[in-house]
C-alpha positions as protocol buffer text, in pm:
chain_id: "A"
residue {
  index: 1
  type: MET
  ca { x: -1768 y: 1330 z: -1249 }
}
residue {
  index: 2
  type: TYR
  ca { x: -1809 y: 1410 z: -867 }
}
residue {
  index: 3
  type: SER
  ca { x: -2095 y: 1299 z: -703 }
}
residue {
  index: 4
  type: GLU
  ca { x: -2329 y: 1565 z: -527 }
}
residue {
  index: 5
  type: LYS
  ca { x: -2221 y: 1486 z: -170 }
}
residue {
  index: 6
  type: VAL
  ca { x: -1838 y: 1585 z: -301 }
}
residue {
  index: 7
  type: MET
  ca { x: -1940 y: 1885 z: -439 }
}
residue {
  index: 8
  type: GLU
  ca { x: -2127 y: 1997 z: -146 }
}
residue {
  index: 9
  type: HIS
  ca { x: -1848 y: 1940 z: 102 }
}
residue {
  index: 10
  type: PHE
  ca { x: -1615 y: 2065 z: -162 }
}
residue {
  index: 11
  type: LYS
  ca { x: -1822 y: 2407 z: -197 }
}
residue {
  index: 12
  type: CYS
  ca { x: -1910 y: 2428 z: 184 }
}
residue {
  index: 13
  type: PRO
  ca { x: -1629 y: 2215 z: 406 }
}
residue {
  index: 14
  type: GLN
  ca { x: -1701 y: 2143 z: 748 }
}
residue {
  index: 15
  type: ASN
  ca { x: -1482 y: 2175 z: 1039 }
}
residue {
  index: 16
  type: VAL
  ca { x: -1219 y: 2379 z: 839 }
}
residue {
  index: 17
  type: GLY
  ca { x: -935 y: 2575 z: 1047 }
}
residue {
  index: 18
  type: CYS
  ca { x: -640 y: 2570 z: 1256 }
}
residue {
  index: 19
  type: MET
  ca { x: -695 y: 2459 z: 1619 }
}
residue {
  index: 20
  type: GLU
  ca { x: -449 y: 2656 z: 1840 }
}
residue {
  index: 21
  type: ASP
  ca { x: -516 y: 2417 z: 2147 }
}
residue {
  index: 22
  type: ALA
  ca { x: -559 y: 2124 z: 1976 }
}
residue {
  index: 23
  type: ASP
  ca { x: -463 y: 1784 z: 2204 }
}
residue {
  index: 24
  type: GLY
  ca { x: -381 y: 1624 z: 1889 }
}
residue {
  index: 25
  type: GLU
  ca { x: -218 y: 1717 z: 1551 }
}
residue {
  index: 26
  type: GLY
  ca { x: -179 y: 1504 z: 1251 }
}
residue {
  index: 27
  type: THR
  ca { x: -18 y: 1606 z: 913 }
}
residue {
  index: 28
  type: VAL
  ca { x: 34 y: 1432 z: 599 }
}
residue {
  index: 29
  type: GLY
  ca { x: 116 y: 1473 z: 224 }
}
residue {
  index: 30
  type: ASP
  ca { x: 95 y: 1273 z: -85 }
}
residue {
  index: 31
  type: PRO
  ca { x: 437 y: 1362 z: -311 }
}
residue {
  index: 32
  type: ASN
  ca { x: 247 y: 1197 z: -594 }
}
residue {
  index: 33
  type: CYS
  ca { x: -3 y: 1476 z: -646 }
}
residue {
  index: 34
  type: GLY
  ca { x: 123 y: 1749 z: -365 }
}
residue {
  index: 35
  type: ASP
  ca { x: -176 y: 1754 z: -150 }
}
residue {
  index: 36
  type: SER
  ca { x: -106 y: 1800 z: 229 }
}
residue {
  index: 37
  type: LEU
  ca { x: -361 y: 1795 z: 522 }
}
residue {
  index: 38
  type: THR
  ca { x: -364 y: 1854 z: 875 }
}
residue {
  index: 39
  type: ILE
  ca { x: -618 y: 1727 z: 1114 }
}
residue {
  index: 40
  type: TYR
  ca { x: -654 y: 1874 z: 1434 }
}
residue {
  index: 41
  type: VAL
  ca { x: -840 y: 1701 z: 1763 }
}
residue {
  index: 42
  type: LYS
  ca { x: -971 y: 1811 z: 2089 }
}
residue {
  index: 43
  type: VAL
  ca { x: -1050 y: 1502 z: 2313 }
}
residue {
  index: 44
  type: GLN
  ca { x: -1220 y: 1471 z: 2643 }
}
residue {
  index: 45
  type: ALA
  ca { x: -1282 y: 1160 z: 2830 }
}
residue {
  index: 46
  type: GLY
  ca { x: -1166 y: 1005 z: 2503 }
}
residue {
  index: 47
  type: ILE
  ca { x: -1436 y: 1113 z: 2286 }
}
residue {
  index: 48
  type: ILE
  ca { x: -1328 y: 1347 z: 2007 }
}
residue {
  index: 49
  type: THR
  ca { x: -1518 y: 1644 z: 2092 }
}
residue {
  index: 50
  type: ARG
  ca { x: -1378 y: 1908 z: 1831 }
}
residue {
  index: 51
  type: ILE
  ca { x: -1232 y: 1833 z: 1492 }
}
residue {
  index: 52
  type: SER
  ca { x: -1095 y: 2053 z: 1248 }
}
residue {
  index: 53
  type: PHE
  ca { x: -849 y: 2065 z: 923 }
}
residue {
  index: 54
  type: LEU
  ca { x: -641 y: 2265 z: 687 }
}
residue {
  index: 55
  type: VAL
  ca { x: -553 y: 2129 z: 356 }
}
residue {
  index: 56
  type: PHE
  ca { x: -417 y: 2217 z: 15 }
}
residue {
  index: 57
  type: GLY
  ca { x: -533 y: 2007 z: -242 }
}
residue {
  index: 58
  type: CYS
  ca { x: -766 y: 1932 z: -522 }
}
residue {
  index: 59
  type: THR
  ca { x: -1173 y: 1893 z: -515 }
}
residue {
  index: 60
  type: ALA
  ca { x: -1136 y: 1518 z: -384 }
}
residue {
  index: 61
  type: SER
  ca { x: -889 y: 1627 z: -89 }
}
residue {
  index: 62
  type: ILE
  ca { x: -1095 y: 1921 z: 7 }
}
residue {
  index: 63
  type: ALA
  ca { x: -1394 y: 1700 z: 2 }
}
residue {
  index: 64
  type: THR
  ca { x: -1253 y: 1363 z: 202 }
}
residue {
  index: 65
  type: SER
  ca { x: -1100 y: 1613 z: 448 }
}
residue {
  index: 66
  type: SER
  ca { x: -1438 y: 1759 z: 530 }
}
residue {
  index: 67
  type: MET
  ca { x: -1600 y: 1425 z: 549 }
}
residue {
  index: 68
  type: ILE
  ca { x: -1337 y: 1239 z: 769 }
}
residue {
  index: 69
  type: THR
  ca { x: -1418 y: 1518 z: 1053 }
}
residue {
  index: 70
  type: VAL
  ca { x: -1785 y: 1462 z: 995 }
}
residue {
  index: 71
  type: LEU
  ca { x: -1726 y: 1092 z: 1042 }
}
residue {
  index: 72
  type: ALA
  ca { x: -1483 y: 1128 z: 1349 }
}
residue {
  index: 73
  type: MET
  ca { x: -1672 y: 1395 z: 1532 }
}
residue {
  index: 74
  type: GLY
  ca { x: -1808 y: 1241 z: 1870 }
}
residue {
  index: 75
  type: LYS
  ca { x: -1668 y: 902 z: 1839 }
}
residue {
  index: 76
  type: SER
  ca { x: -1439 y: 767 z: 2086 }
}
residue {
  index: 77
  type: LEU
  ca { x: -1091 y: 745 z: 1991 }
}
residue {
  index: 78
  type: ASP
  ca { x: -1109 y: 360 z: 1936 }
}
residue {
  index: 79
  type: GLU
  ca { x: -1415 y: 429 z: 1689 }
}
residue {
  index: 80
  type: ALA
  ca { x: -1248 y: 679 z: 1490 }
}
residue {
  index: 81
  type: ILE
  ca { x: -951 y: 481 z: 1439 }
}
residue {
  index: 82
  type: LYS
  ca { x: -1128 y: 220 z: 1277 }
}
residue {
  index: 83
  type: ILE
  ca { x: -1292 y: 439 z: 999 }
}
residue {
  index: 84
  type: SER
  ca { x: -1152 y: 348 z: 658 }
}
residue {
  index: 85
  type: GLU
  ca { x: -1079 y: 507 z: 332 }
}
residue {
  index: 86
  type: GLN
  ca { x: -1372 y: 314 z: 200 }
}
residue {
  index: 87
  type: ASP
  ca { x: -1595 y: 454 z: 480 }
}
residue {
  index: 88
  type: VAL
  ca { x: -1500 y: 820 z: 343 }
}
residue {
  index: 89
  type: ILE
  ca { x: -1540 y: 717 z: 3 }
}
residue {
  index: 90
  type: ASP
  ca { x: -1862 y: 556 z: 78 }
}
residue {
  index: 91
  type: SER
  ca { x: -1990 y: 861 z: 253 }
}
residue {
  index: 92
  type: LEU
  ca { x: -1928 y: 1066 z: -40 }
}
residue {
  index: 93
  type: ASP
  ca { x: -2117 y: 842 z: -226 }
}
residue {
  index: 94
  type: GLY
  ca { x: -1801 y: 721 z: -428 }
}
residue {
  index: 95
  type: LEU
  ca { x: -1506 y: 889 z: -601 }
}
residue {
  index: 96
  type: PRO
  ca { x: -1340 y: 875 z: -916 }
}
residue {
  index: 97
  type: GLU
  ca { x: -1098 y: 577 z: -894 }
}
residue {
  index: 98
  type: LYS
  ca { x: -815 y: 833 z: -1004 }
}
residue {
  index: 99
  type: LYS
  ca { x: -910 y: 1036 z: -692 }
}
residue {
  index: 100
  type: GLN
  ca { x: -955 y: 768 z: -437 }
}
residue {
  index: 101
  type: HIS
  ca { x: -588 y: 808 z: -305 }
}
residue {
  index: 102
  type: CYS
  ca { x: -733 y: 1139 z: -150 }
}
residue {
  index: 103
  type: SER
  ca { x: -921 y: 971 z: 113 }
}
residue {
  index: 104
  type: ASN
  ca { x: -603 y: 798 z: 209 }
}
residue {
  index: 105
  type: LEU
  ca { x: -473 y: 1131 z: 303 }
}
residue {
  index: 106
  type: GLY
  ca { x: -764 y: 1200 z: 567 }
}
residue {
  index: 107
  type: VAL
  ca { x: -756 y: 842 z: 737 }
}
residue {
  index: 108
  type: SER
  ca { x: -410 y: 872 z: 771 }
}
residue {
  index: 109
  type: ALA
  ca { x: -398 y: 1257 z: 912 }
}
residue {
  index: 110
  type: LEU
  ca { x: -666 y: 1131 z: 1164 }
}
residue {
  index: 111
  type: ARG
  ca { x: -490 y: 849 z: 1269 }
}
residue {
  index: 112
  type: LYS
  ca { x: -164 y: 1068 z: 1326 }
}
residue {
  index: 113
  type: ALA
  ca { x: -375 y: 1311 z: 1517 }
}
residue {
  index: 114
  type: ILE
  ca { x: -495 y: 1048 z: 1755 }
}
residue {
  index: 115
  type: TYR
  ca { x: -138 y: 878 z: 1789 }
}
residue {
  index: 116
  type: ASN
  ca { x: -2 y: 1229 z: 1841 }
}
residue {
  index: 117
  type: TYR
  ca { x: -281 y: 1279 z: 2112 }
}
residue {
  index: 118
  type: LEU
  ca { x: -203 y: 935 z: 2286 }
}
residue {
  index: 119
  type: GLU
  ca { x: 178 y: 967 z: 2257 }
}
residue {
  index: 120
  type: LYS
  ca { x: 147 y: 1296 z: 2435 }
}
residue {
  index: 121
  type: ARG
  ca { x: -15 y: 1145 z: 2705 }
}
residue {
  index: 122
  type: GLY
  ca { x: 221 y: 830 z: 2739 }
}
residue {
  index: 123
  type: ILE
  ca { x: -80 y: 607 z: 2659 }
}
residue {
  index: 124
  type: SER
  ca { x: -22 y: 310 z: 2441 }
}
residue {
  index: 125
  type: ASN
  ca { x: -279 y: 190 z: 2168 }
}
residue {
  index: 126
  type: PRO
  ca { x: -206 y: -130 z: 1994 }
}
residue {
  index: 127
  type: GLN
  ca { x: -427 y: -58 z: 1726 }
}
residue {
  index: 128
  type: ILE
  ca { x: -242 y: 223 z: 1602 }
}
residue {
  index: 129
  type: GLY
  ca { x: 85 y: 0 z: 1603 }
}
residue {
  index: 130
  type: ASN
  ca { x: 362 y: 137 z: 1370 }
}
residue {
  index: 131
  type: GLU
  ca { x: 137 y: 143 z: 1040 }
}
residue {
  index: 132
  type: PHE
  ca { x: 244 y: 530 z: 962 }
}
residue {
  index: 133
  type: SER
  ca { x: 619 y: 372 z: 871 }
}
residue {
  index: 134
  type: SER
  ca { x: 454 y: 191 z: 570 }
}
residue {
  index: 135
  type: LYS
  ca { x: 268 y: 447 z: 408 }
}
residue {
  index: 136
  type: SER
  ca { x: 420 y: 645 z: 104 }
}
residue {
  index: 137
  type: TYR
  ca { x: 321 y: 986 z: 272 }
}
residue {
  index: 138
  type: PHE
  ca { x: 580 y: 1213 z: 367 }
}
residue {
  index: 139
  type: ASN
  ca { x: 552 y: 1455 z: 685 }
}
residue {
  index: 140
  type: VAL
  ca { x: 476 y: 1842 z: 609 }
}
residue {
  index: 141
  type: LYS
  ca { x: 589 y: 2092 z: 848 }
}
residue {
  index: 142
  type: THR
  ca { x: 309 y: 2321 z: 933 }
}
residue {
  index: 143
  type: VAL
  ca { x: 411 y: 2705 z: 937 }
}
residue {
  index: 144
  type: ARG
  ca { x: 189 y: 2930 z: 1105 }
}
residue {
  index: 145
  type: VAL
  ca { x: 228 y: 3306 z: 1023 }
}
């Protein structure tokens, strides 16, 4: 059902964990399946120098969350914002069709984290626009205990 790459990122996800000193944070959830994801970014000179995530979800959600962090690490904000759902799917050597919506979580959370970083600094980026209002995701409040 899942590719070796998906299973690798599920069993040994990369960049897992909360980032207390994050420059940007993006959280999304999918009400259809109950998955939620938070991505944290640290940015220096417009480059993502650290990235991590916390996810609650299925095998595909964990694998796609791990992969989006791998794809975004070391990229400029402009490069990272262009990572697509298909890029994530292709990097994992495919996903079953009924699980492809999981790749949307990672892309949306990454874009929200970048938007949050820019918003905190009063920086406008026309590539981001207002695309988040058109997504079918709801915001999930992160509670730290």
